[in-house]
C-alpha positions, 0 to 999 in steps of 0.5 A: 173703868171709865164712864162710857154712857151719858144719860142726858135730858133734852129739854125744849126751848119753847116750853122752857124745859131745861137740858142737862146731864143726868148721870154717867154710867159704865154699862148700857144696862145701868144707863137704861135703868137711870133713863127709865127712872128719870121723871117725865119733864111734864111732871117736873117742868110742865113741858116737853122733853126726853131723856137720851143715852149717848155712847161717849166712846162711839160718839152716837145716840144709843136710845131716846126715852120719851117717857117712863115706858 
C-alpha cells in the first residue's frame, strides 16, 4: 500500500522556523497521531509554525494542528 497522507511542518519565514516533511502515512489515523506527537515549533525552534496533513491522492489539506492538542 502506498503512502497517501503527508504530515508536514509549515514554518515561518519571519521567525526563521523551518518547513519540512515530517512523515508519510498510509492512514489518516496514523497521520493524525504523528502530527499530534510532533513537537511544537516554539519548543524546537522558538517561533511560530504548525503541522498540517495533506491528502496526496485528493491534493488537499485534511487538517492543521497548531499545537499538541
